[in-house]
N, C-alpha and C positions, 0 to 999 in steps of 0.2 A: 035676902038678896034684893038690892034696890033697883037694879036695871036689867033689861034683857041684853043679850049679846049685841043686838043691833044698836041699842042705846049706848052701850059702852064704846062701841066702835065710833059712833057719832061724836061722843064726848072726846075721844082721842083725837079725832080729826078737827074738832072745834078748837082744841088747844094746840095741836101741831101746825095747823095752817098758818096762824100768825107767827109762830116760831120760824117756819120755813120762809115766810115773807121777810121777817127781820134778817135772817141770815143772808137773804138775797140783797139786802140794803147795805150790809157791811162792806166797806171797800176791801178789795182783795189784799191790799198791803196791810190791813189791820187784822188779818186772820190769826196772827200769832200774838195779838194783844191779850195780856192777862192783867186782871185788876190788882193783883198783889204777887209778890215773889212766892213762887211755889204753887200758885193757883193755876187752874186750867185755863187755856186760852180759848178763843172762839172755835177753832178747829178741834181741839181736844174735848171741849164740852159737847160739840156736835157728835163726835165719834163716841163719846161716852153714852149719849142718849141713843145712838144707833145700836151700840152694844147691848144696852139695857133692853131695847125693843126686841132684839134677837133672843136675849135671855128669857124675857117674858114669854115669847112665842114658844120656846122650848119647854118652859115650866108648865104652861097651860096644855101642852101636848103630852104631859106626863113624863117628859124626858129630864135627864139631869141638866140643871142649869149650868151653862158654860158661857163665860164672858169672852167675847171676841176681842182680839187685840190689834187687828189690822188698823194702821194709822193712815189717815188721808194725807195727801201731799199738799193740798191747798184747800181753801175755804169752799170753792165751787164743788170739789170732789166730796168734801165732808157734807155739804148741804144735799147733794144728789144722793149720797148713800143713806143719809138720814131719811130723806123723802122715800126712798125705796123700802127701807126697813119699816117706816111708819105705815106705808100702804099695805105691806105684807101683814103687819100686826093687826091693822084695822080689818083686813079681809078675814084673818084667822078669828078674831074676836067676834065679828058679825055672824059667823056660822055657829057659835056656841049655843047650845040649848040650855034651858033652865037647869036641867040635870047636870050638864057639864059645868055650868057656872058654880054649882054647889059641890062639885067633886073636890075632895081634899087632896092636895098635892104637896110634894116636898118643894118648898119655896126657898127663899133667901136664908142663908146661914143655917140650913137644916130645919127651919121652921116648917110646920105643917099648917096649911090654911086652905080654905076653899078658894077656888079659882077667882071668884068675884072679889075676894079680899086681896089677892095678888094684884088684880087690876086696879083696885083702889090705892094700894101701896104704890104701884107704878105711876099712877096719876099724881100722887103727892110728891113723888120723886121728881117727876117732870116739872111740877110747879116750882120746886126748890131751885132747880137749875135754870128754869125760865127767868126767875127773879134775878139770878146772877147775870144772865145774858142781857136782860133789859137794862140793868144797871151799867154793865160794860158798854152796851151800845151808846148810852147817853155819854159815857166817859170819852168815847171816840167821836162824838158829835152827831150821832144818828138818833133821830126821834123814833122810838119803837111804835109799832101799830098797837091798837087796843089788844089786850092780852088774850082775848078769845074771839073767835069769829062767830057772831050771832046770826042765825038765820041763813 
């Protein structure tokens, strides 16, 4: 296990902070912009990351993972709900003991893995979608912040 619960929570916040900053820079009228036909737009990607955050919270609590489907009506709502889900997830992670981080749980697609691997997978998932969002931001004329918040 590479990190403590506190360190995993800090890593989440280090990545989510610039994401939330970016979403605050996207003009409201660009919330429905998608980079390709059939791709998720800014609002949908934000809602997807919110849903994943809630799903990870349930997985690490030993509950059955359930993906939420409530859709935000605009970009401001999507950003606010992602921020709330991120804060909740970081709080949950920060309280995990080393024993809890090593507990094997039912994760994505019926996979069994230790909680710390669920958190690693979730961080990689976030990075994938952050890359999409950074590219989309540039496509609508927004210069994204540095991809992580250091210090």
